[in-house]
C-alpha positions as CSV (number, residue, x, y, z in Angstrom):
1,M,121.7,109.0,94.7
2,C,122.0,112.8,94.4
3,C,125.5,113.7,95.6
4,I,124.2,117.0,97.1
5,C,121.2,116.0,99.2
6,G,121.8,112.2,99.4
7,T,118.2,111.6,98.1
8,F,117.4,109.4,95.2
9,N,116.5,111.7,92.3
10,F,114.4,109.7,89.9
11,M,114.7,112.2,87.0
12,A,118.5,112.0,87.3
13,D,118.7,108.3,88.1
14,K,115.8,106.7,86.3
15,T,118.0,105.6,83.4
16,A,120.3,103.7,85.9
17,L,117.3,102.1,87.6
18,R,115.7,101.0,84.4
19,Y,119.0,99.8,83.1
20,A,119.5,97.7,86.3
21,L,116.0,96.3,86.0
22,A,116.5,95.4,82.3
23,H,119.7,93.6,83.2
24,A,118.2,91.7,86.1
25,R,116.1,89.5,83.7
26,F,116.8,85.9,83.0
27,I,119.1,85.4,80.1
28,D,116.4,83.9,77.8
29,G,113.6,86.3,78.7
30,G,111.4,87.3,81.6
31,W,112.2,88.1,85.2
32,G,112.4,86.0,88.3
33,Y,111.9,86.9,91.9
34,V,115.7,87.1,92.2
35,S,117.9,88.9,89.7
36,G,119.0,86.6,86.9
37,A,116.9,83.7,88.1
38,R,114.4,81.7,86.1
39,P,111.4,83.8,85.0
40,H,108.0,83.9,86.6
41,P,104.8,85.6,85.3
42,E,104.3,88.0,88.2
43,P,107.8,89.7,88.3
44,S,107.9,89.6,84.5
45,S,104.5,91.5,84.3
46,F,105.7,94.1,86.8
47,A,109.0,94.7,85.0
48,L,107.1,95.0,81.7
49,M,104.9,97.7,83.1
50,A,107.8,99.5,84.6
51,L,110.0,99.4,81.4
52,H,107.2,100.0,78.9
53,G,108.2,102.7,76.4
54,S,111.7,103.1,77.7
55,S,114.7,102.6,75.4
56,E,116.7,101.0,78.2
57,G,114.3,98.0,78.4
58,A,113.2,97.6,74.8
59,A,115.1,94.4,74.1
60,A,114.3,92.9,77.5
61,C,110.6,93.6,77.1
62,T,110.5,91.9,73.7
63,A,112.0,88.7,75.2
64,A,109.7,88.9,78.2
65,W,106.5,89.2,76.1
66,S,107.7,86.1,74.2
67,Y,108.2,84.3,77.5
68,L,104.6,85.1,78.6
69,D,103.2,84.1,75.2
70,N,104.9,80.7,75.6
71,I,103.5,80.0,79.0
72,E,99.9,80.8,78.2
73,G,97.9,77.7,78.6
74,A,95.5,76.2,76.0
75,D,92.7,77.5,78.2
76,G,94.1,81.0,78.1
77,L,95.2,81.0,81.7
78,Y,98.7,81.6,83.1
79,R,100.1,79.3,85.8
80,E,102.7,79.5,88.4
81,T,104.6,76.2,88.3
82,R,101.7,74.1,89.6
83,P,99.0,73.5,87.1
84,E,96.2,74.6,89.5
85,A,97.9,77.9,90.4
86,T,96.3,80.2,87.9
87,W,96.4,83.4,90.0
88,P,99.0,85.2,87.8
89,T,96.4,85.3,85.0
90,A,94.9,88.6,86.1
91,I,98.3,90.2,86.7
92,V,99.5,89.3,83.2
93,L,96.3,90.6,81.6
94,F,96.6,93.8,83.6
95,A,100.2,94.2,82.3
96,R,99.0,93.7,78.7
97,S,96.4,96.4,79.1
98,A,98.8,98.7,80.9
99,C,101.3,98.3,78.1
100,G,98.7,99.1,75.4
101,Q,98.0,95.5,74.2
102,T,94.5,94.3,73.6
103,V,92.9,92.1,76.2
104,F,90.5,90.0,74.1
105,P,86.9,89.1,75.2
106,A,87.9,85.4,75.3
107,S,90.6,86.2,77.9
108,V,88.1,88.1,80.0
109,E,85.6,85.2,79.9
110,R,88.3,82.7,80.9
111,L,89.3,84.9,83.8
112,I,85.8,85.2,85.0
113,A,85.3,81.5,84.7
114,A,88.3,81.0,87.0
115,R,86.5,82.4,90.0
116,G,86.6,80.7,93.3
117,R,84.2,78.2,94.9
118,R,81.8,79.2,97.6
119,L,82.8,78.2,101.1
120,P,80.8,75.4,102.6
121,N,77.9,76.4,104.8
122,R,79.5,74.4,107.7
123,V,82.0,77.2,108.1
124,G,80.1,79.3,110.6
125,S,80.4,82.6,112.3
126,D,81.7,81.0,115.4
127,R,85.0,80.5,113.6
128,V,85.2,83.3,111.1
129,D,83.2,86.5,110.6
130,I,83.2,86.8,106.8
131,D,80.3,86.3,104.4
132,T,81.2,82.8,103.2
133,Q,78.8,83.0,100.3
134,L,80.6,85.9,98.5
135,T,82.8,84.7,95.6
136,G,85.9,86.3,94.2
137,W,89.0,84.7,92.8
138,P,91.3,82.1,94.3
139,W,95.1,81.5,94.2
140,A,94.5,78.0,92.7
141,I,91.7,76.8,90.4
142,G,88.8,75.2,92.2
143,N,89.6,76.7,95.6
144,F,88.2,79.6,97.7
145,S,88.5,83.3,97.2
146,W,91.1,85.5,98.7
147,V,91.9,89.3,98.8
148,E,94.9,89.6,96.5
149,P,93.8,87.5,93.5
150,T,90.3,89.0,93.8
151,A,91.7,92.5,93.8
152,W,93.8,91.8,90.7
153,A,90.9,90.3,88.8
154,C,88.7,93.3,89.7
155,L,91.4,95.7,88.7
156,V,92.0,94.2,85.2
157,L,88.3,93.7,84.5
158,R,87.5,97.3,85.5
159,R,90.5,98.6,83.5
160,T,89.4,96.8,80.3
161,G,85.8,98.1,80.4
162,N,84.3,95.0,82.1
163,G,83.6,96.6,85.5
164,S,79.8,96.3,85.0
165,H,80.0,92.5,85.1
166,A,78.2,91.0,88.1
167,A,81.3,89.1,89.0
168,V,83.2,92.4,89.6
169,A,80.4,93.8,91.8
170,E,80.5,90.6,93.9
171,G,84.3,90.7,94.0
172,L,84.3,94.3,95.3
173,R,81.7,93.3,97.9
174,L,84.0,90.5,99.0
175,L,86.9,92.9,99.3
176,L,84.8,95.2,101.5
177,D,83.7,92.3,103.6
178,R,87.3,91.2,104.2
179,A,88.5,94.6,105.1
180,L,89.4,94.9,108.8
181,E,87.2,97.1,110.9
182,A,90.4,98.7,112.4
183,G,91.9,99.3,109.0
184,G,93.7,97.4,106.3
185,A,93.4,93.9,105.0
186,N,95.3,90.6,105.0
187,Y,94.8,87.6,102.7
188,G,91.7,86.1,104.2
189,N,89.7,86.5,107.4
190,R,89.1,89.4,109.7
191,R,88.8,87.2,112.8
192,V,89.7,83.6,113.5
193,L,88.4,81.8,116.7
194,E,87.5,85.1,118.3
195,Q,90.9,86.7,117.6
196,L,91.3,89.7,115.3
197,T,93.8,89.1,112.5
198,E,96.5,91.7,111.5
199,P,96.6,93.8,108.3
200,I,99.4,93.5,105.8
201,P,100.4,96.4,103.5
202,T,100.4,94.8,100.0
203,P,96.9,93.2,100.0
204,T,95.7,96.5,101.6
205,A,97.1,98.5,98.7
206,L,95.6,96.1,96.1
207,M,92.3,96.2,97.9
208,L,92.3,100.1,97.8
209,L,93.2,100.1,94.1
210,A,90.4,97.7,93.2
211,L,87.9,99.7,95.3
212,Q,88.7,103.1,93.6
213,G,85.5,105.2,93.4
214,V,83.9,103.6,96.4
215,E,82.9,106.4,98.6
216,D,81.6,106.8,102.2
217,Q,82.9,103.4,103.3
218,P,84.6,103.7,106.7
219,R,86.7,100.5,106.1
220,V,88.2,102.0,102.9
221,N,89.3,105.2,104.6
222,L,90.7,103.3,107.6
223,A,92.6,101.0,105.2
224,A,94.2,104.0,103.6
225,E,95.1,105.4,107.0
226,Y,96.7,102.2,108.0
227,L,98.7,101.8,104.8
228,N,100.0,105.4,104.9
229,R,100.9,105.1,108.6
230,V,102.9,101.9,108.1
231,A,104.7,103.1,105.0
232,L,105.6,106.5,106.4
233,T,107.0,105.1,109.6
234,G,109.4,102.8,107.8
235,D,111.8,102.6,104.9
236,E,110.6,99.4,103.2
237,I,110.7,100.0,99.4
238,E,107.8,97.8,98.5
239,H,105.5,99.1,101.2
240,L,106.3,102.7,100.2
241,A,105.8,102.1,96.5
242,W,102.5,100.4,96.9
243,A,101.3,103.1,99.3
244,A,102.3,105.8,96.9
245,I,100.6,104.1,93.9
246,A,97.4,103.6,95.9
247,A,97.5,107.2,97.2
248,N,98.0,108.6,93.7
249,A,95.0,106.6,92.4
250,R,92.8,107.9,95.3
251,N,94.1,111.5,95.1
252,D,95.2,111.0,98.7
253,P,96.9,114.2,100.1
254,T,99.7,112.0,101.6
255,F,101.0,111.1,98.2
256,E,103.8,113.6,98.0
257,A,105.0,112.7,101.5
258,L,105.0,109.0,100.5
259,L,106.9,109.8,97.3
260,D,109.5,111.8,99.3
261,R,109.9,109.0,101.8
262,L,110.4,106.5,99.0
263,R,113.1,108.6,97.3
264,K,115.0,108.9,100.6
265,S,114.7,105.2,101.2
266,M,116.1,104.1,97.9
267,P,119.5,102.3,98.2
268,S,122.6,103.9,96.8
269,N,123.2,100.7,94.7
270,V,119.9,99.9,93.1
271,T,121.3,96.6,91.7
272,T,120.9,95.2,95.3
273,M,117.1,95.4,94.9
274,S,114.9,92.5,93.7
275,P,113.3,92.8,90.3
276,M,109.9,93.3,92.0
277,A,111.2,96.1,94.2
278,M,112.9,97.8,91.3
279,S,109.7,97.6,89.2
280,L,107.5,98.9,92.0
281,A,109.9,101.8,92.6
282,I,109.7,102.8,89.0
283,L,105.9,102.4,88.9
284,A,105.6,104.7,91.9
285,L,108.2,107.3,91.0
286,D,107.4,107.6,87.3
287,E,104.5,110.0,86.7
288,D,103.3,108.3,83.6
289,R,103.7,104.7,84.8
290,R,101.9,105.0,88.1
291,E,98.8,106.3,86.1
292,V,98.2,102.8,84.8
293,F,96.7,101.9,88.2
294,R,94.2,104.8,88.1
295,L,90.6,103.6,87.2
296,R,88.1,105.9,85.6
297,D,85.1,103.7,85.3
298,A,82.0,103.9,87.5
299,V,82.0,101.5,90.4
300,R,79.1,99.2,91.2
301,L,78.8,97.3,94.4
302,S,75.2,96.0,94.2
303,S,73.8,93.9,91.5
304,S,70.4,92.4,90.7
305,D,72.1,89.8,88.5
306,S,72.7,86.4,89.8
307,S,76.4,86.0,90.0
308,S,77.0,82.3,90.3
309,A,80.3,80.9,91.6
310,A,82.7,79.3,89.2
311,S,82.1,75.8,88.2
312,E,83.9,73.0,90.1
313,P,87.2,71.9,88.7
314,P,86.9,69.6,85.7
315,K,86.5,66.0,86.7
316,P,89.6,63.9,86.1
317,S,89.6,61.5,83.1
318,W,89.4,57.8,83.6
319,F,93.1,57.5,82.8
320,H,93.9,60.1,85.5
321,R,91.7,58.3,88.0
322,A,93.3,54.9,87.2
323,T,96.8,56.4,87.5
324,S,95.9,58.1,90.8
325,A,94.5,54.8,92.2
326,A,97.7,53.0,91.1
327,R,99.8,55.7,92.9
328,A,97.6,55.3,96.0
329,A,98.2,51.5,96.0
330,Y,102.0,52.1,95.6
331,V,102.1,54.6,98.4
332,W,100.0,52.2,100.6
333,G,102.6,49.5,100.0
334,L,105.5,51.8,100.8
335,G,103.7,52.8,104.0
336,M,103.2,49.2,105.0
337,A,106.9,48.5,104.5
338,R,108.1,51.6,106.2
339,G,110.2,51.1,109.3
340,L,110.5,53.5,112.2
341,P,113.4,55.9,111.9
342,D,116.7,54.9,113.6
343,S,117.0,57.1,116.7
344,P,118.9,57.1,120.0
345,G,116.1,59.1,121.6
346,V,115.3,62.8,122.2
347,H,117.7,65.1,123.9
348,I,116.6,68.0,126.2
349,A,119.3,70.5,127.0
350,D,119.2,73.1,129.7
351,A,119.4,76.6,128.1
352,P,118.3,79.2,130.6
353,D,118.2,82.1,128.2
354,Y,119.4,83.3,124.8
355,D,122.7,84.7,126.2
356,A,123.8,81.3,127.3
357,D,126.6,79.5,125.4
358,L,124.1,78.1,122.8
359,V,126.8,76.9,120.4
360,G,128.4,74.8,123.2
361,I,125.0,73.5,124.3
362,L,124.1,72.5,120.7
363,R,127.5,70.8,120.1
364,R,127.2,68.7,123.2
365,Q,123.6,67.7,122.2
366,F,124.7,66.9,118.7
367,E,127.2,64.3,119.9
368,S,124.2,61.9,120.3
369,F,123.1,62.4,116.7
370,R,126.3,62.9,114.7
371,R,126.4,59.3,113.4
372,F,122.8,59.6,112.3
373,V,123.1,63.0,110.6
374,P,126.7,63.8,109.7
375,L,127.2,67.4,108.7
376,S,130.7,67.4,107.4
377,D,130.9,68.4,103.7
378,R,127.1,68.6,103.5
379,R,124.9,71.3,102.2
380,V,122.7,72.2,105.2
381,V,119.4,74.1,105.1
382,L,118.0,75.5,108.3
383,K,114.2,75.9,108.2
384,P,113.2,78.2,111.1
385,N,109.7,79.4,112.0
386,L,109.2,82.9,110.7
387,V,105.6,84.0,110.6
388,E,105.1,87.7,111.6
389,H,106.8,90.2,113.7
390,R,105.2,91.9,116.7
391,L,107.3,93.6,119.3
392,D,105.5,92.2,122.3
393,K,105.3,88.6,121.1
394,V,107.6,85.6,120.8
395,I,106.3,84.3,117.5
396,N,109.4,83.3,115.6
397,T,112.4,81.1,116.2
398,D,114.8,83.4,118.0
399,W,117.6,84.7,115.7
400,R,120.2,84.0,118.4
401,L,119.4,80.3,118.4
402,I,119.4,80.3,114.5
403,A,122.8,81.9,114.6
404,A,124.1,79.3,117.1
405,V,122.9,76.5,114.9
406,V,124.7,78.1,111.9
407,E,127.9,78.2,114.0
408,M,127.4,74.6,115.1
409,C,127.0,73.4,111.5
410,R,130.2,75.2,110.5
411,L,132.1,73.7,113.4
412,E,130.9,70.3,112.3
413,G,132.4,71.0,108.9
414,A,129.3,71.7,106.8
415,A,130.2,72.8,103.2
416,E,127.4,75.3,103.1
417,V,124.7,76.6,105.4
418,I,121.6,78.3,104.2
419,V,118.6,79.6,106.1
420,A,115.3,79.3,104.2
421,E,111.6,79.9,105.1
422,G,108.3,80.4,103.3
423,P,106.0,82.3,105.7
424,G,102.3,81.7,105.4
425,H,101.3,85.2,106.2
426,W,103.7,87.7,104.6
427,R,104.9,87.7,101.0
428,N,107.4,90.5,101.8
429,V,109.9,88.3,103.6
430,G,112.6,90.9,103.5
431,Y,110.6,93.1,105.8
432,L,110.2,90.2,108.3
433,L,113.9,89.4,108.2
434,E,114.8,93.0,109.2
435,Q,112.1,93.4,111.8
436,S,113.0,90.1,113.5
437,Q,116.7,90.9,113.5
438,L,117.4,87.7,111.6
439,G,118.5,89.6,108.5
440,A,121.2,91.5,110.3
441,A,122.4,88.3,112.0
442,L,122.7,86.4,108.7
443,R,124.7,89.3,107.2
444,R,127.1,89.2,110.1
445,L,127.5,85.4,109.6
446,D,127.6,85.8,105.8
447,V,124.8,83.3,105.4
448,S,122.3,83.3,102.5
449,F,118.6,83.4,103.0
450,V,116.2,81.9,100.5
451,D,112.5,82.9,100.3
452,L,110.9,79.5,99.8
453,N,107.5,81.1,98.9
454,H,109.0,82.3,95.6
455,D,111.5,79.5,95.1
456,E,111.5,77.1,92.2
457,A,109.3,74.1,93.0
458,T,109.3,70.4,92.0
459,P,106.4,68.0,92.3
460,L,107.0,65.1,94.7
461,L,104.8,62.0,94.9
462,N,102.6,62.5,98.0
463,L,103.6,59.7,100.3
464,G,101.0,60.5,102.9
465,R,97.8,60.5,100.7
466,C,95.8,62.1,103.5
467,T,94.7,65.2,101.6
468,G,93.8,63.5,98.3
469,L,96.6,65.3,96.5
470,D,98.7,63.1,94.2
471,H,101.7,65.4,94.3
472,L,103.1,68.1,96.5
473,Y,105.1,71.0,95.1
474,V,108.2,71.4,97.2
475,A,110.8,74.2,97.1
476,E,114.0,73.1,95.3
477,T,116.2,74.6,98.0
478,I,114.9,72.0,100.3
479,L,115.1,69.2,97.8
480,S,118.7,70.0,96.9
481,A,119.9,70.0,100.5
482,D,121.9,67.1,102.0
483,V,120.5,67.9,105.4
484,V,117.4,69.8,106.4
485,I,117.1,71.0,110.0
486,S,113.6,71.9,111.2
487,L,114.0,74.8,113.7
488,P,110.6,75.6,115.2
489,K,109.5,77.7,118.1
490,L,107.7,75.8,120.9
491,K,104.1,77.1,120.7
492,T,100.5,76.1,121.2
493,H,98.3,76.7,118.1
494,H,94.7,77.7,117.6
495,W,94.1,75.1,114.9
496,T,96.5,72.3,115.6
497,G,96.9,72.4,119.4
498,V,100.7,72.7,119.1
499,T,103.0,73.8,116.3
500,L,106.5,72.2,116.4
501,S,108.9,70.5,114.1
502,L,106.4,68.8,111.8
503,K,104.0,71.7,111.5
504,N,107.0,73.9,110.8
505,M,107.4,72.2,107.4
506,F,104.4,73.9,106.0
507,G,106.8,76.6,104.9
508,I,108.6,74.3,102.4
509,L,105.6,74.4,100.0
510,P,105.9,77.7,98.0
511,G,103.2,80.2,98.3
512,I,103.3,80.8,94.5
513,C,101.9,77.2,94.2
514,Y,99.5,77.2,97.1
515,G,98.7,80.8,97.9
516,W,98.8,82.7,101.2
517,P,98.3,81.6,103.9
518,K,98.8,78.2,102.1
519,N,95.0,78.3,102.3
520,E,94.3,75.3,100.1
521,L,96.3,73.0,102.4
522,H,94.3,74.3,105.4
523,W,91.0,73.6,103.8
524,R,92.1,70.1,102.7
525,G,92.8,69.5,106.4
526,I,95.7,71.0,108.3
527,H,96.5,67.8,110.2
528,E,96.3,65.8,107.1
529,S,98.5,68.3,105.2
530,I,101.2,68.2,107.9
531,V,101.4,64.4,107.7
532,D,101.5,64.5,103.9
533,I,104.3,67.0,103.8
534,T,106.5,65.2,106.3
535,A,105.8,61.8,104.9
536,S,107.0,63.1,101.5
537,C,109.9,65.2,102.7
538,M,110.9,64.6,106.2
539,P,113.8,66.7,107.7
540,Q,116.8,64.8,108.9
541,I,116.8,66.4,112.4
542,A,114.9,68.9,114.5
543,I,116.1,71.5,117.0
544,V,113.3,73.2,118.9
545,D,113.6,76.6,120.4
546,A,112.0,75.9,123.8
547,I,114.0,78.6,125.6
548,V,111.0,80.9,125.6
549,G,107.8,79.4,124.1
550,M,104.3,80.6,123.5
551,E,101.2,79.5,125.3
552,G,97.6,80.2,124.7
553,D,96.3,81.5,121.3
554,G,99.4,80.7,119.2
555,P,100.9,81.0,116.7
556,L,100.6,84.7,117.0
557,N,98.5,86.0,119.9
558,G,99.7,83.8,122.8
559,T,101.9,84.9,125.7
560,A,105.5,84.2,126.4
561,R,106.4,81.2,128.7
562,T,109.9,80.4,129.7
563,V,110.9,76.8,129.6
564,G,114.7,77.2,129.3
565,A,115.4,74.3,127.0
566,V,116.6,73.2,123.6
567,V,115.1,69.9,122.3
568,M,116.9,67.9,119.6
569,G,116.2,64.6,117.8
570,V,116.2,62.8,114.5
571,D,112.8,61.1,115.0
572,L,110.6,64.2,114.5
573,P,107.3,62.8,115.8
574,A,109.2,61.8,119.0
575,V,110.7,65.3,119.3
576,D,107.2,66.8,119.0
577,A,105.7,64.3,121.4
578,T,108.5,65.2,123.9
579,C,107.8,68.9,123.5
580,C,104.1,68.2,124.1
581,R,105.0,66.6,127.4
582,L,107.1,69.6,128.3
583,M,104.0,71.7,127.8
584,G,101.8,69.3,129.8
585,I,99.9,68.1,126.7
586,D,99.1,64.5,125.8
587,P,100.6,64.1,122.3
588,Y,97.9,61.5,121.5
589,R,95.4,64.3,121.7
590,I,97.1,66.1,118.8
591,P,95.6,64.6,115.7
592,Y,98.6,65.0,113.3
593,L,100.9,63.3,115.8
594,A,98.5,60.4,116.3
595,L,98.2,60.1,112.5
596,A,102.0,60.4,112.0
597,E,102.4,57.4,114.4
598,R,99.8,55.4,112.5
599,K,101.7,56.2,109.3
600,R,104.9,54.9,111.0
601,L,106.7,58.3,110.5
602,G,108.0,58.1,114.1
603,R,107.3,57.4,117.7
604,I,105.1,59.3,120.1
605,S,104.6,56.8,122.9
606,E,106.7,57.8,125.9
607,A,107.7,54.2,126.5
608,M,109.3,54.1,123.0
609,I,111.3,57.3,123.3
610,A,114.6,57.2,125.1
611,Q,115.1,60.3,127.1
612,L,118.5,62.0,126.8
613,G,119.9,65.0,128.7
614,V,117.6,66.8,131.2
615,P,114.6,64.8,132.3
616,I,111.2,66.0,131.1
617,A,110.0,66.6,134.7
618,A,112.8,69.1,135.3
619,K,111.6,71.4,132.5
620,S,107.9,70.6,132.3
621,R,105.3,73.3,132.4
622,T,101.5,73.4,132.1
623,F,100.8,75.5,129.0
624,A,97.4,77.1,128.6
625,L,95.7,76.2,125.3
626,P,93.7,78.5,123.1
627,L,90.7,76.3,123.4
628,S,89.9,72.8,124.6
629,M,91.4,69.9,122.6
630,E,87.9,68.8,121.7
631,Q,87.2,72.1,120.1
632,V,90.6,71.9,118.3
633,R,89.6,68.5,116.9
634,A,86.2,69.7,115.9
635,S,87.5,72.8,114.2
636,V,89.6,70.9,111.7
637,G,87.1,68.1,111.1
638,F,89.4,65.4,112.2
639,G,87.6,62.5,113.7
């Protein structure tokens, strides 16, 4: 920081920033999403672009290029932990081009061949309002196309002189089609079940960069206005950096204001920043490095060429099919032998508001479950529901309840308490933490937060087998815990009817493996995915924030509804069934709960669930649903 004006002076401090980034790498080469952590292709590519040509990062860059060379697959694609997750390929190729390396024609051909599938015709305009036949690039091979991977592919293809390819023209048309009419873009749809979706800064910036040279398109101009407005009214480093990079590429007059805001928002200690944030700051502030995102080729949106979608994923070999069948038989046998979880019942506690003695309420509740889930000397991970932040909505598990659960765990003698989440909508979890007030609360409590979307992942045998996937890639933070507590918000949901402790576990599957918003799992069947996840990795206990819930078009657009309760239990289907009854909803009409009971994951019959604490009738409300349960069932294809 400049000691006179208190503003970050890049010319004076760039050496320190680059030095900090160089030393944030993994000891054996490459950068992770957290300083010093195991490397991943995306943060490594960004750091290489930021440090290219600098003396401070020369040795680090040599090791990082070696890391990327080693992870290149035999097919020329780069993967993110899961074999199907080939989305980093375009980013690595862009970094190679930006750093003066040759991107060979064979690499271009492989990238183009990794395009997404077309959406099935059954996805109609009554559910989404996008052109389902446009093809771009997916997060995972053999899946559908989304904004961020499509933008990166178009960027590198245009930068390497391949912008005239029909696939690029179609990709750019897809980006325009996905742009929101009110400005900006998110990862997928403009509208879902008649509700407008919200824009997100990073995919908006990438869309604008990919669409450089596209003129007289109202959606492009509105996207730029949205991005600049969000960046200039906050101090989030990544948002400001992306907005400045996009503004520079477009010759946007707000560029200098964005750069000034970025300088003023830089922390005094840059080593507290993540490698991605440090890299983006350098790329935005360094006059030479930000130019790598400027495209100078002519843009083409229409094409007379027939741009076919990518081929289907290669068919598995006979050995793979036989192995998969054997696994299925093994899982079936486990399911037949599975017994229902031991449980004293489900406890409903009166909690009139968030200013009540929540720690005391939780401790009294936990007396019924201590012998089932002892916390003393255990490593405990709390998995709240953190999706988006909107000032007028009750979307997330309230930070005050999360803080109270942390205190309860400590009073029970837990050796360590961690809060962890992998939101489906936002990649920039740090922004959500601060906006939701959870970040400040965790700092006061001295509790670590882990972003599960960018966590290391380990494949687990899929013990549900409802989606057809042999394995699920689960965040290591969850797998290394002695106790996992699911901490959802009581809400209705436009796809699943309700979202409670089982649906909350979607966040334990990293986005780097499944994309945002975990789209592959949605398309394989959201109800089936919920059952697969919880059959394979069931939390030990659930605590539901039913103090203020959401009714109507959840999980984002519903309205607040006070229930004044906290619900706790170790049989998670029973907990969710009880919460359904609190909302006046028959749990047997929620497909994933009915399927969970058939899989013997827990109880949902009221006669089989002992009621502890306050009776259901004392707290029951009739919640409005976003649409009839018949429509919910039809919308997910669950018979």
